[in-house]
C-alpha atoms as an extended CHARMM CRD file, in Angstrom:
* protein
*
       139  EXT
         1         1  MET       CA             25.9570000000       -9.6930000000      -70.7030000000  PROA      1               0.0000000000
         2         2  VAL       CA             23.4790000000       -6.5810000000      -68.9000000000  PROA      2               0.0000000000
         3         3  ARG       CA             20.2090000000       -8.4120000000      -69.3040000000  PROA      3               0.0000000000
         4         4  ASP       CA             22.3180000000      -11.7010000000      -67.9370000000  PROA      4               0.0000000000
         5         5  PHE       CA             22.3380000000       -9.4250000000      -64.8660000000  PROA      5               0.0000000000
         6         6  TYR       CA             19.0370000000       -8.5620000000      -64.8260000000  PROA      6               0.0000000000
         7         7  ALA       CA             17.8140000000      -12.3590000000      -65.6000000000  PROA      7               0.0000000000
         8         8  THR       CA             19.3260000000      -13.1870000000      -62.4140000000  PROA      8               0.0000000000
         9         9  LEU       CA             18.6260000000      -10.7120000000      -60.4650000000  PROA      9               0.0000000000
        10        10  ALA       CA             15.1640000000      -11.6740000000      -61.5060000000  PROA      10              0.0000000000
        11        11  GLN       CA             15.7140000000      -15.1100000000      -60.6080000000  PROA      11              0.0000000000
        12        12  VAL       CA             17.4710000000      -14.5720000000      -56.9800000000  PROA      12              0.0000000000
        13        13  LEU       CA             15.1620000000      -12.2590000000      -55.5840000000  PROA      13              0.0000000000
        14        14  PRO       CA             12.2100000000      -14.6220000000      -55.1290000000  PROA      14              0.0000000000
        15        15  VAL       CA             13.9290000000      -16.5920000000      -53.5140000000  PROA      15              0.0000000000
        16        16  LEU       CA             14.9830000000      -13.9760000000      -51.1350000000  PROA      16              0.0000000000
        17        17  LEU       CA             12.0120000000      -13.2570000000      -50.6740000000  PROA      17              0.0000000000
        18        18  LEU       CA             10.7930000000      -16.0630000000      -49.5530000000  PROA      18              0.0000000000
        19        19  ALA       CA             13.9140000000      -16.4150000000      -47.1110000000  PROA      19              0.0000000000
        20        20  PHE       CA             13.1340000000      -13.1490000000      -45.7930000000  PROA      20              0.0000000000
        21        21  VAL       CA              9.1430000000      -13.6780000000      -45.3720000000  PROA      21              0.0000000000
        22        22  TRP       CA              8.7690000000      -17.5720000000      -44.9290000000  PROA      22              0.0000000000
        23        23  ASP       CA             11.8360000000      -18.4410000000      -43.1040000000  PROA      23              0.0000000000
        24        24  SER       CA             11.7040000000      -21.2250000000      -40.6510000000  PROA      24              0.0000000000
        25        25  GLY       CA              8.5660000000      -20.1390000000      -39.1080000000  PROA      25              0.0000000000
        26        26  TYR       CA              9.4920000000      -16.5760000000      -38.5690000000  PROA      26              0.0000000000
        27        27  LEU       CA              6.1240000000      -14.8810000000      -38.7330000000  PROA      27              0.0000000000
        28        28  ALA       CA              4.9550000000      -17.5850000000      -36.4980000000  PROA      28              0.0000000000
        29        29  ARG       CA              7.7200000000      -16.6400000000      -33.6670000000  PROA      29              0.0000000000
        30        30  LEU       CA              6.9470000000      -13.3010000000      -34.4120000000  PROA      30              0.0000000000
        31        31  GLY       CA              2.9910000000      -13.6920000000      -34.2210000000  PROA      31              0.0000000000
        32        32  ASN       CA              3.9140000000      -15.3760000000      -30.4100000000  PROA      32              0.0000000000
        33        33  GLN       CA              6.3040000000      -13.0330000000      -29.3420000000  PROA      33              0.0000000000
        34        34  GLU       CA              5.1820000000       -9.7700000000      -26.6300000000  PROA      34              0.0000000000
        35        35  ARG       CA              7.4710000000       -6.8900000000      -28.1030000000  PROA      35              0.0000000000
        36        36  HSD       CA              6.7160000000       -4.3830000000      -25.7810000000  PROA      36              0.0000000000
        37        37  HSD       CA              9.0710000000       -0.8650000000      -25.9490000000  PROA      37              0.0000000000
        38        38  ARG       CA             11.5580000000       -1.0940000000      -22.5180000000  PROA      38              0.0000000000
        39        39  ARG       CA              9.9200000000        1.9060000000      -21.0460000000  PROA      39              0.0000000000
        40        40  HSD       CA              6.6610000000        0.3370000000      -20.7920000000  PROA      40              0.0000000000
        41        41  ASP       CA              8.2460000000       -3.7100000000      -19.7840000000  PROA      41              0.0000000000
        42        42  SER       CA             11.1400000000       -2.8490000000      -18.2300000000  PROA      42              0.0000000000
        43        43  ALA       CA             12.4330000000       -6.5190000000      -17.6770000000  PROA      43              0.0000000000
        44        44  HSD       CA             11.2540000000       -7.9970000000      -21.2600000000  PROA      44              0.0000000000
        45        45  GLY       CA             10.9430000000       -5.3390000000      -23.2800000000  PROA      45              0.0000000000
        46        46  VAL       CA             12.4440000000       -4.2140000000      -26.8330000000  PROA      46              0.0000000000
        47        47  ARG       CA             14.7460000000       -1.3910000000      -27.1420000000  PROA      47              0.0000000000
        48        48  PHE       CA             13.5280000000       -0.7710000000      -30.7940000000  PROA      48              0.0000000000
        49        49  TRP       CA             12.1250000000       -3.5110000000      -33.1530000000  PROA      49              0.0000000000
        50        50  THR       CA              8.3840000000       -3.3560000000      -31.3440000000  PROA      50              0.0000000000
        51        51  LYS       CA              5.9570000000       -5.5230000000      -33.6660000000  PROA      51              0.0000000000
        52        52  GLY       CA              4.6460000000       -1.9900000000      -34.9810000000  PROA      52              0.0000000000
        53        53  ARG       CA              8.2830000000       -1.5990000000      -36.3890000000  PROA      53              0.0000000000
        54        54  VAL       CA              8.8910000000       -4.8020000000      -37.0770000000  PROA      54              0.0000000000
        55        55  ARG       CA              5.8230000000       -4.8500000000      -39.5200000000  PROA      55              0.0000000000
        56        56  ALA       CA              6.8050000000       -1.7370000000      -41.1360000000  PROA      56              0.0000000000
        57        57  TYR       CA             10.2940000000       -2.6230000000      -41.8520000000  PROA      57              0.0000000000
        58        58  ALA       CA              9.1900000000       -5.9180000000      -43.3180000000  PROA      58              0.0000000000
        59        59  LEU       CA              6.4850000000       -4.3310000000      -45.4250000000  PROA      59              0.0000000000
        60        60  LEU       CA              9.1360000000       -2.3450000000      -46.6450000000  PROA      60              0.0000000000
        61        61  VAL       CA             11.5010000000       -4.5590000000      -47.6710000000  PROA      61              0.0000000000
        62        62  THR       CA              8.6040000000       -6.7920000000      -49.1890000000  PROA      62              0.0000000000
        63        63  THR       CA              7.5650000000       -3.8160000000      -51.0980000000  PROA      63              0.0000000000
        64        64  ALA       CA             11.1820000000       -2.8470000000      -52.1120000000  PROA      64              0.0000000000
        65        65  LEU       CA             12.1070000000       -6.4710000000      -53.4010000000  PROA      65              0.0000000000
        66        66  LEU       CA              8.9670000000       -6.4870000000      -55.2440000000  PROA      66              0.0000000000
        67        67  ALA       CA              9.3680000000       -3.1820000000      -56.9080000000  PROA      67              0.0000000000
        68        68  ASP       CA             13.3600000000       -4.4130000000      -57.6900000000  PROA      68              0.0000000000
        69        69  LEU       CA             12.1470000000       -7.8670000000      -59.2850000000  PROA      69              0.0000000000
        70        70  GLY       CA              9.4280000000       -5.5990000000      -61.5120000000  PROA      70              0.0000000000
        71        71  LEU       CA             11.9380000000       -3.0600000000      -62.3620000000  PROA      71              0.0000000000
        72        72  CYS       CA             13.7280000000       -5.7610000000      -63.3210000000  PROA      72              0.0000000000
        73        73  ALA       CA             11.1060000000       -7.3760000000      -65.6430000000  PROA      73              0.0000000000
        74        74  LEU       CA             10.6190000000       -3.8140000000      -67.1650000000  PROA      74              0.0000000000
        75        75  VAL       CA             14.4450000000       -4.1080000000      -68.6600000000  PROA      75              0.0000000000
        76        76  LEU       CA             14.4950000000       -7.3820000000      -69.8610000000  PROA      76              0.0000000000
        77        77  ALA       CA             10.7820000000       -6.7740000000      -71.5830000000  PROA      77              0.0000000000
        78        78  ASP       CA             12.6400000000       -3.5120000000      -73.1720000000  PROA      78              0.0000000000
        79        79  LEU       CA             10.1770000000       -1.0610000000      -71.3760000000  PROA      79              0.0000000000
        80        80  ILE       CA             13.1680000000        0.5810000000      -69.5860000000  PROA      80              0.0000000000
        81        81  GLN       CA             16.4280000000        1.0190000000      -70.7600000000  PROA      81              0.0000000000
        82        82  ASP       CA             19.2270000000        0.0960000000      -68.7620000000  PROA      82              0.0000000000
        83        83  SER       CA             20.9270000000        2.7300000000      -67.1870000000  PROA      83              0.0000000000
        84        84  TRP       CA             23.5700000000        3.3250000000      -63.9950000000  PROA      84              0.0000000000
        85        85  THR       CA             20.5110000000        4.7760000000      -62.1060000000  PROA      85              0.0000000000
        86        86  VAL       CA             18.7520000000        1.7390000000      -62.8080000000  PROA      86              0.0000000000
        87        87  ARG       CA             21.6000000000       -0.7680000000      -62.0940000000  PROA      87              0.0000000000
        88        88  THR       CA             22.1680000000        0.6480000000      -58.8310000000  PROA      88              0.0000000000
        89        89  LEU       CA             18.2550000000        0.5960000000      -58.3060000000  PROA      89              0.0000000000
        90        90  ALA       CA             18.2960000000       -3.2260000000      -58.5560000000  PROA      90              0.0000000000
        91        91  LEU       CA             21.8100000000       -3.7900000000      -56.9020000000  PROA      91              0.0000000000
        92        92  SER       CA             20.1280000000       -1.7280000000      -53.6410000000  PROA      92              0.0000000000
        93        93  GLY       CA             17.0750000000       -3.5640000000      -53.0960000000  PROA      93              0.0000000000
        94        94  LEU       CA             19.7330000000       -6.8090000000      -53.5350000000  PROA      94              0.0000000000
        95        95  GLY       CA             21.9120000000       -4.6330000000      -51.0170000000  PROA      95              0.0000000000
        96        96  LEU       CA             18.8470000000       -4.3710000000      -48.9670000000  PROA      96              0.0000000000
        97        97  ALA       CA             17.5240000000       -8.2640000000      -48.9440000000  PROA      97              0.0000000000
        98        98  LEU       CA             20.8480000000       -9.4110000000      -48.1080000000  PROA      98              0.0000000000
        99        99  VAL       CA             21.4970000000       -7.2220000000      -45.1400000000  PROA      99              0.0000000000
       100       100  THR       CA             18.1610000000       -8.0710000000      -43.6640000000  PROA      100             0.0000000000
       101       101  ILE       CA             18.5150000000      -11.4490000000      -44.1460000000  PROA      101             0.0000000000
       102       102  LEU       CA             22.2670000000      -11.4780000000      -42.6420000000  PROA      102             0.0000000000
       103       103  THR       CA             20.2800000000       -9.1970000000      -39.5170000000  PROA      103             0.0000000000
       104       104  ARG       CA             17.5640000000      -11.6640000000      -38.9640000000  PROA      104             0.0000000000
       105       105  VAL       CA             20.0670000000      -14.7860000000      -39.1490000000  PROA      105             0.0000000000
       106       106  THR       CA             22.5810000000      -13.1090000000      -36.4880000000  PROA      106             0.0000000000
       107       107  SER       CA             20.0510000000      -12.0210000000      -34.4210000000  PROA      107             0.0000000000
       108       108  ASP       CA             18.3520000000      -15.6510000000      -34.1140000000  PROA      108             0.0000000000
       109       109  ILE       CA             21.9210000000      -17.5960000000      -34.2250000000  PROA      109             0.0000000000
       110       110  LEU       CA             22.2700000000      -14.9180000000      -30.8550000000  PROA      110             0.0000000000
       111       111  ALA       CA             18.9050000000      -15.4560000000      -29.4690000000  PROA      111             0.0000000000
       112       112  SER       CA             19.3490000000      -19.1410000000      -29.8960000000  PROA      112             0.0000000000
       113       113  THR       CA             22.9390000000      -19.8530000000      -28.0140000000  PROA      113             0.0000000000
       114       114  ARG       CA             22.8050000000      -17.3010000000      -25.4960000000  PROA      114             0.0000000000
       115       115  PRO       CA             23.1970000000      -18.7160000000      -21.9600000000  PROA      115             0.0000000000
       116       116  SER       CA             20.2910000000      -18.5260000000      -19.9860000000  PROA      116             0.0000000000
       117       117  GLU       CA             19.8630000000      -19.1340000000      -16.0500000000  PROA      117             0.0000000000
       118       118  ALA       CA             16.8450000000      -22.1140000000      -16.3930000000  PROA      118             0.0000000000
       119       119  ALA       CA             17.9640000000      -23.8660000000      -20.0140000000  PROA      119             0.0000000000
       120       120  PRO       CA             14.9880000000      -24.3430000000      -22.1330000000  PROA      120             0.0000000000
       121       121  LYS       CA             13.3650000000      -27.4920000000      -22.6940000000  PROA      121             0.0000000000
       122       122  ILE       CA             13.9980000000      -29.3870000000      -25.8110000000  PROA      122             0.0000000000
       123       123  PRO       CA             11.5270000000      -32.4650000000      -26.3740000000  PROA      123             0.0000000000
       124       124  ASP       CA             13.3570000000      -35.9540000000      -27.4450000000  PROA      124             0.0000000000
       125       125  ALA       CA             11.6530000000      -38.9040000000      -29.6660000000  PROA      125             0.0000000000
       126       126  THR       CA              9.8830000000      -39.5830000000      -26.7250000000  PROA      126             0.0000000000
       127       127  GLY       CA              8.1950000000      -36.7340000000      -25.7200000000  PROA      127             0.0000000000
       128       128  ASP       CA             10.3330000000      -35.8500000000      -22.9300000000  PROA      128             0.0000000000
       129       129  ALA       CA             12.1190000000      -32.7290000000      -22.5550000000  PROA      129             0.0000000000
       130       130  PRO       CA             15.0960000000      -32.8080000000      -20.7270000000  PROA      130             0.0000000000
       131       131  ALA       CA             17.3290000000      -29.5260000000      -20.3820000000  PROA      131             0.0000000000
       132       132  LEU       CA             19.6370000000      -28.4840000000      -23.0530000000  PROA      132             0.0000000000
       133       133  HSD       CA             22.7380000000      -29.4510000000      -20.2460000000  PROA      133             0.0000000000
       134       134  ASP       CA             21.4320000000      -32.6980000000      -19.3180000000  PROA      134             0.0000000000
       135       135  GLN       CA             21.5440000000      -34.1520000000      -23.1120000000  PROA      135             0.0000000000
       136       136  PRO       CA             24.6790000000      -36.3430000000      -23.8370000000  PROA      136             0.0000000000
       137       137  THR       CA             27.3220000000      -34.7720000000      -26.0060000000  PROA      137             0.0000000000
       138       138  SER       CA             29.3940000000      -37.2630000000      -28.3600000000  PROA      138             0.0000000000
       139       139  THR       CA             33.0380000000      -36.9840000000      -28.8570000000  PROA      139             0.0000000000
C-alpha cells in the first residue's frame, strides 16, 4: 500500500509540473507582460508579483517538484526507507503544486472575466475583431 502512494505520486507530479510550467502559454504571456512594481508605475504596476519574484517562485516550485519526484523514485528503489518524515515531504511538494496551480488558475479566471472599460477584441473566423459585448449570445 505504501509503495502505491509513492508510485502514484511519481506519476502525478510530472503532470502537475507540466500544468505548472507549460499551461496555455503561461510563459509566453508572462514574457509579454510589463510587470513593474507599483512604486515605479502607479497606473499599471503590480503590488508584489514582479517578474523577478515570479521567476524566483517558479524556479523554487519547479525545483521542489523535481526534488519530490526524485524522493519518490528513491523510496521506490528502496534507497530511502519510508517514514512519516518522507511522506510529509512528499505530500508537502504535492500541496505546493496544487496550491500554486489553484492560485494561478484563479488569477487567470479573475483577470479574464473582469469587466473593463474597453472590452478586449477577440478575432472571429474571418479575422474581424468585434468587441466582446457585440457578440451575439445564444439562449
